[in-house]
N, C-alpha and C positions, 0 to 999 in steps of 0.2 A: 638462288639470288636473282632478283629482277635484273633484266638487262643481260642475262647470260645467253648470248646468241652466237651460233656457229662454233667454230673451233677456237675463237679468240680467248674464250674463257673455259676451255676444256679442263676436266678434272684430271688428276694424276693418272688414274687407271686408263682413261681414254687416250691420254697423251702417250702412255707407254705402248698401247696397242695401235696407235696412229689411226684412230677411227673418229668419226664425228661424235661429239658429245651432245646429246639431245636432252634438254631438261624434261623431267617428269612432272607429274601432278604434285608429287611430294616436294615440299620446299627443301632445298639443299641437297638434292639427289638427282642424278641423271637416270635415264631409262636403263642403260646397260648395268650400272651399279645396282639399281633397284632389282633388276631381273636376276643378277648374280647374288643378291642379298649380302652385299658387302658395303662397307662404309664408303661414301663418296667423298673423297678428300679433295678439297678445292685447291687448285694450283695457285701458288703465291709467287708472283714474279719477283725474282731477285734482281732488283735494280741496283745499278752502281750508285754509290754515294755521290752526292753533288760535289763538284770540285770546289775546294776552298777559294775564297775570294783573294784578291791581291793583298799583299802585305800592308799596302798603304791604308786599306780599309779596316784592318784588324784592330789597331789602337782605337779607332772611332767606336767600333762595336763594343770593345771592352769598357770604354769610357761610358757609353750609354748604359751598359749593364750595371756598372758601378753606381751611376746616378739612380737607376731604378731600385737597386738594392738599398741605397741610402734612404730613398723614400719609404721603402718597406720597413726598414729598421726604425725610421722615425715614427711610423704608424704604430709599430709594436711598442716603442718606448712610450708613446702617448697613451696607449691603452693601459699600460702598466705603470703609470706615473707614480702612484703611492709607493711602489717598491723599486722605483728606478735607481735608488741609491745602492741597493743590494744586488741589482742585476748586472751581470758582466756585459761589456760591449761586444758587438758582433765582430768576429774576426774578419780580416781582409779577405777578399775573394781570391786574391792570388795565392794566399797561403793554404786554402782549402778548396781546391777546384772540384773535388768529388762531392761537395755539399750542394753544388748548384742544382743538381737534379732533385735532391730531396727538398730543398726550399721551394723549387718550382712546383713540386707535387702537392705541398702542404698549403700553398697560397695561390691566389689567382694570379695568372701570368699573362703578360701581354702576348699578342699574336706572334711576335718576332721570335720567341723561344719555343713555340709549340712544336716545331718539327723534330725536336730532340726526343720526344716520347715515342712516336710510332716506330722508330728504328728498333728499339728493344721489343716492342709489341709484335713486330713482324717475325723476328728470329726466335723468340722464346717458345711459341707453340711448336715450331718445327723440331726444336731440340727435345721437347718434352714428349712428343708423339711417339718417338722410338729412341729412347736414350741409349747412347753408346753405339748406335748403328751408323756406321759410316761406310762410304764406298770401299774403303780399305778392308773392312771386315768381309764384304762379299768377295773381293779379290782373294783374300787369304783363304776363304772357304774353297773356292775353285782351285787355288794352288794346292791346297792339301789333298783335294780329290785327284788332282793331276799327278801328284807325287806317287799315287798308287799305280798309275799307268806308265811307269818308267819303261817297262818292257814293251807292251803292246802298242804304245803310241801316246798321243796327247789328246786332251779334250778338245771338242769342237770349239772354235773361237766364238761361236754364237752364244755359248753359255756364259762367257765372261761379260757379256753385255747385260746380264740380269742383275739389277741393282737390289739393294736391301729393301727398298720401298716396294719393288715388284715382288720380292720374296714374301714380304709381309702380307701383301694383297692375296697372293696365292695361298698362304697359310690360312687366311680368313675364309677363303673359298673352301678349303679342305674341311673346316669346321662344320660347314653346312652339309658335307657329304658323309660325316662320321655316322650318322644315324642309320645309314644303309650298310654299314660294316662296322659295328660297334666293338671291335676287338683291338683297335689301336687308337686310343683316345689321347687328347692333349688337354692339359689344364688351361683355364681361361687366361691365367696370368702368364702363360708360356709365350714368349716372344720368339721372333725369328732368330735372334742372336743366341738364344738359349739352345735351340736345336742345332745351330751351326757348331756350337762348342761341344755339346754333350752327345747328340745323336746325328752325326753328319749323313749317314746312309738313310735314316728315316726322313731327314730334311730333303735329301735328293729325291726320294720316292714321292714325298708330298708335292714337291715342285712338279714332278712328272704328271701325276694324276690330276692336279688342279689346273693345269695349263691347257684345258681342252678348248679354250677360245682361240688358240693359235696352233694350227695343225703342224706347221713347220717346227715350232719350238717344242711341241710335245713329242714329235717323232725323234727329234734330235736328243732330247732328254732321255727318252726310253732307250735309244741305241747306246748312249754313253753309260746309262745305268747298268745295262746288261754287261758291258765291258768291265766296269768296276766290280760288279758282283762276281763275275767269273774269276777275276784276279784274286779277290778276297777269299773265295771258296777254295781255289787251288792252293792258296797259301795257308789254309787251315784256320781261317777266322771263324769263330763260333761265339757270337755275342748277341745280346738282346737287340742291339741297334740294327744289326744286319738282318735278324729274323723279322723284326717289325717292318723294316724297309721292304723285304721280300713280300710279306703279307699284303702290304698296301699296294705294291706294284702289281701283284696278281689280282687283287680285288677289283681293280678297274682296268684290267688288261685288254678288255674289248675295245677301248678307245684307241689303242695303238697296236692292234693285233697284226702280227707279221708271220706268215707261214714259213718264211725262211729263217726266222730267228729261233732262239732256244724255246722249246715247247713248254707249255704250262705244266705238263706232266713232270718234266725234269725239275722245274722250279719248285713244284709241290713236294717232290721227293727230297729236295735239298732242305726244305722247311721241316719236313717230318723227321729227317735224320738229325738236323740241328736241334730240334726240340727234344729228341731222345738223348743226345749227347749232353745237353744242358740239364737233363733230369727234370723236365717240366711236368712229368707225370707223377712225381713224388715230392711235390713241394709241401712244406709244413704250413699250418694255418698262419695267416698274416698277423704279426704282432710286433710291437716296438718299432725300432728304426727301420727294420727290413720290410715293414708292411707295404709301403707304396711300391717298392720294386717287386716284391712277390706278387702283388696284384697285377702288375704289368706282365709278368711272366705267365700268370694264369690266363689273362686275356689272350695272350699270344698263343697259348696252347689250345684254348677254345677256338681261336681263329683257324688254326691248322686243321682241327677236326671239322669245323664248319665248311671250309673250302673243299677238303678232300671228300667229305661225305656227300655233299651236294653235287660236285662235279663228277663223282662216280656215277650218278644217275644219268649223266650225259654219255657214259661209256667212253670216256677219254683216258681213263687210267689203265695202265697195264697191270697194276697190282692193286690189291684191295686196300682201301684206306684204313686207318686205325679203327679197331673195333670200339664200340661204346664201352666205357668203364665207369664205375661209380665215382672216380675222381673228377670226371667231367661235371657231374651233377653237383658235387661238393664245391668245386670251383665256382660254378655259376651261381649257386645259392649264396655262397660267401660274398661274392661281388655284389649281388643284388641286395644283400642285407647291409653291406657297408655303404652302398649308394654314393660312391664318389662322383659318379657321372649319371646323368639322367638316363642314358642308354643302357646302363647296367640292369635296369628293371626287366628288360626283355631277354636277358641272357638265359635264364632257366627255361623259358618257353621255347627259345630257339633250339636249345640242346634237346628238349623233349621232341620237337618235330624231327630233328635229325635222327634221333633214336627210333622214332616212329617209322621213318622211311627205311631205315635199316631193318626193322621188323618186317616190313612188306617184302623186301628183297629176300630175306631168309625164309619167309613163309612160302613164297611161290618161286623159289629158285629152280625147281625142276620143270616148271611150265607144263606139268601133267599131273592132275589131281583128280580123284573121284569127285563127282558133282556134289555130293552131300558134304564132303570135307571142304571143298572150295566155298560152298555156300555158307557154312558155319564160320570159316575164316574171314570171309568178306563181311559177315555180320559183326564179328568181333572187332575187326579193324575199323569198320564204319562207326561203331559205337565209341571206339577209342578216339577217333578223330572228333566226334561231337563233343567228347569230354575235354579234349585239348582246346577246342575252339571256344567252348563256354567258359573255361577257367581263365582265359586270357582275352576275352572279347574286347574289353575296354583298351587294353594295351595294343591289340591289333589295330584298333581305330587310330590310336595316337602314333603308332609306328608302322609305316607302310611296308617296311621290309619284313616284319613279322606277318602281316596280313597276306602279302604275296607268298611267303614261304608256306603258310598254312594252306592256302588255296591250291598251291602247286602240289603239295603233298597229297591232297585229295584226288587231283587229276592223275597223279602218279599211281595211286592205288588202283583206280579203275582202268587206267591204261595197261597196267601190269596184268590185271585179271582178264582182260580181253584176249591176251595171248595164251591163256590156259586151255589145254585140251582135256576134254572129258572122255576117258575111255569107255565109260558106261552111258554115254549120251543116248544111244539108241534104245536102251532098256528103261530109261526114265522119261516119262511123258512131260515132266515139268522142266527138264534140262534146257530145251530150246527157249522156253519162256524166260528162264533165268539168265541165259546168255543175252537175250534181247534186252532184259532189264539192265544188265551191266552196260550195254552200249548206250542206252538212253540216259542212265545216270552219269556215265562218262561225258556225254554231250552236255548235259546240264552243268556239270562241274566246270567244263571248259567255258561255257557261257558266263558263269559267275566269275571265273578268273579274269576273263577278258573284259567283262563289264566293270570290274574293279580297276583294271589297268587303265582304261580310257578316262577314268575320273581324276587322274593325276594332273597336276599343273605341268605345262610344257617344260619349265626349267628343272623339274624333278627327274626327268628322264636322263639328264646328264649326270645326276648323282647316283643312279641305280648301279649296284655292284654287279660283278660278273655273274653271280649266282642268280640274281633277279632277272638279268637279261637272258641268261640261258634258260630259265624257266619260261619266259615269254616265248622264246623261239620253240622250245619243246612243245608247249601247249598248242601253238599254231600248227606245228607239224602233225601233232596228234589229230587235230581237226581235219587237216588235209588227208591224212590216212583213213579216217573214218569215211570220207567222201569217195576216195579213189581206190583204196586197197583193202577195204573190209570185205570179208567173205560174204557171199550172198546168204540171206536168211529171210524166211517168211515174216512179213511185217516190218522189214527194214528196207527203206528205199531212200537214198540220199536226195532224190529229186522231190519226193513228197515232204521230206524233212527240211528241204531248202538249205542244205548244208553249204552249198556254194554261196548263197546269199548271206548266210551267217558269217562265213569267212570274209566275204567282200565288205560287209558292214563294219566289222571290227577292224579289218585291215585299213580301210579308208579313214576311219576315225583315228587310228594310231598314226598313220602317215601324216595326217593334218596337224597332229599335236606335237610330234617329236620335232626337235630343233632341226634347222637347216644350217649348213656350214656358213660361217661368217666370212671366211677367207677362201672362197672357192677358187680364186685365181692362183693362190699360192699352193693349194692342195694338189698334190700329185696323185694320191690314191683316194679312193672313196672311204668315207668314215663309216662308223657303224650304222648311222641313221640312213645314209644314202644306200648302203648295202641292204638294209632292211627294206627299203622301198623297192629296190631292184628285184630282189629275190621273191618277195611277196607278190610283186606284180606278175611274175612268171607263174607262181602258185595259183594266183587268182585266175589266170588264163587257163591253166590246166584243169581247174575245177569247173570251169564254165564250158569248155570246148572239148570234152571227151565223149565221143559217140560210142554206142554199143554197150553201155554200162547198165541198161535197164531194158525192160520189155517194151514192145511198141507203144503200149498205153501208159508207160511210165509208172506202173504201180508196184512192181516187185522184180527182183532178179530171177525169180523162179515162177513156173507155171505148173498147174495141175492138169495132167492129161486125162483122156477119157477113161483110162484104167485106174484113175485116182492115185496116180504116182506123181511125185514132185520131181520135176526135171529142171535143171539149171539151164538158163539160156546161154551160158558162157562155155558149156562143156564141148560144144561142137564147133567152136571157132577154129578156123584153120591156123596152123602155125605161121609165125612171122618169117618172112624172108630175111636174109642178112642185111638188106638195105632198109628194113622196117616197113616194107610195103606188102600188102596182102590183097589179092584179087584186084590189083590195079588201084586201090584206094589208099591214100596217105593217112597215116595215123598221127595226129598232131600232138600226141602226148609228149611232154618234154623229156621224160626219162627214156623214150625210144630213140630220140635224137642224141641226147647226152645222158649216158648212164649215171653220171655223178649227180643228176637231179632226181634220182629215185628216192622219194620221200619215205618209202617203206624200210629203208636200211637204217640201222642204228647209228651209222656215222653221219647221216644227213644233218641233224641239228648242229653237230660240231663243225661240219663243213660250212654250214650256213653262217655260223658265228665267225669262222675264220675267213670267210669270203672266197673260198675255193670252189663254190658251186658255180 
C-alpha cells in the first residue's frame, strides 16, 4: 500500500520478528515476506471503540434517526402508491433495533451512520483468515507438550510466546521447503490448528526447522524438541506422528547442529527401529479409507531409507543402513501414480539414485580390483548413470533436490574409483592412462555439480536438506583432496590444471550467494553459512600456499632421469619433526598445525558439517 513507510505500518511477520518492514516492488508485500515466499499479512490496528456520548445527547440522536427513517418510509410509500393499501407499515425502530444495519446497507445513508459498517469489516477478515485459532489454542498446545516433561523439567518460557499467527507463518515457510525433502508433506488445506490437534510432534518439528530467521528461537526449539523426543522414546511411544517429526528434525539438522547433543546416528537408528516396529516394510496397497494414512506411512519409510542411504556416504553411521528392497520401488511408484502431491513425481527417481549409490559401494567395497574388471565396472556404472539422468532430465530441472542428488552420485562414483588399487598396474600399459582419465572425469563431474549449485537463488540455500548440504561439502572436500592429497602421476599436475583457482572461483561465488545471519547480535554460535565461509577460507589458503608439491618448473610431480627411470620428487623429502618444522622451514599446511583439518580423512566432511574443524 502507498504510504507504507518505516515500522509504523509493519506487517505481522516483521512485527513478530521486530525488524524493519521495507516495502518491495510488488504491491502488498514487503521484502522479507517476498524473500521468504510467504503471504505478507498487513497489520490492522485494533483501536478502541469510541466512547459513547453523554446520555443527554442520546435522545436527540434517536430522534434524528427516527425522522430520517420516516423520510425514507415516505419515499418508499410514494414509490409504491398503487399498492399502498396492501403494504404493511414500517415497524418502529425501537422494536427492531437489529434491522437498522440492514436498512442502512440497502438504501443510501447519511454520513452520520456510516461509521457503523467499518467495525464489522475490520474484524471479519481476521476471524476468517484462521478460523478457530485463538491464543488459547497455542497455550494449550505448549501445555500439552509441557505435560510430557513432568520428570525432566519444563519447557523454556520463550516457546510460550509463539502465537498461532506466528505458527501459521512458520507452517507456510515449511511448505516452501518440502520440495527438498518430499517425504513429509502437508495438504494445502491443512492449518496450524489441525497439526496441533492431530500431529503435535510433527508441528513441533515444523516450527523448529522453519524458524531459521531467528537463531535464538530455533536453538531453543531444537533443544526442547530433543528433550520431548527422548521422553517419548523412553516411554515406548511408536507412532507416525513421532516418526514424521524425527524425519523433519533430521532433514534440516544442519541449521541447529550441536556436537554435544544427541547424534544424528542415534536419531536415525530410532527412526529405522520405529519403522520396523510399525511394519512399514510390509504395507498393503493403498485402498479405501486407509489409503491416505498408508501413503503417509510409505513416504515416511522412503524418508528413512533416503536419509540413512545418503548419510552413509558421509561415513557417519556405525551400522549399515537398510538394504534396498523391491518394496521401496513399489511404494515410490504407487505414490507417483496417485500424485497426491506434486513432489511425489520424483520419488521413483530418488529411490533409483539411492539404489545406484548402493551399487557403487557394493561393487568397489574391497578397494582393490584388477584393472580390466574395474574398467568394465566403471563403464557399466557410467552408462547406468546416463540412463538415470536421461529418464528424469525434465524432473531434475524442475526439482533441484533431484538434480543435486544425481550429480552428487556421479561425483561419488569417480571419487570411489580413485581409491581403487590395481595389483596388475605394472603389467598393463594402459592402466596409468585409465587412472588419469578417472581423475579428469572426477574433476569434470565436480565442476558440473558446483556450477549447478551456484545457479540457485540465495533464499533456496536455506531450504536445502541435510543430504544436499552434505553433498556440497563432500564435493568441495573431494576437490581439495585432488589438489593436495592425490598421488603423483605423469600428466597430472594441480598447478597446470589450476585446481586452486577452480576451488577459489566456486567458493567465492557460493559465499557471496548463501545468506548471512539476520540476527548476528543475538547469535551465540556460528550458523551453517558462517561455518561454511570460515572453513572454506582455510581450505582456500591451504590450496594456494602449499610449497613443495610439484617440480621446480611446475609441470609434474615426477621427473625422468638420464637412465629413463621415473622418479618422484616427493620420495626424498626429510621426515617432519614433532613440531612440524623441517630444515628450519615452516610448513604452513593447516593439517600439520591442526590434525583435525586433514581433508584426506573420511571424517573430515562430517566434522566440517558439525563445525568441529
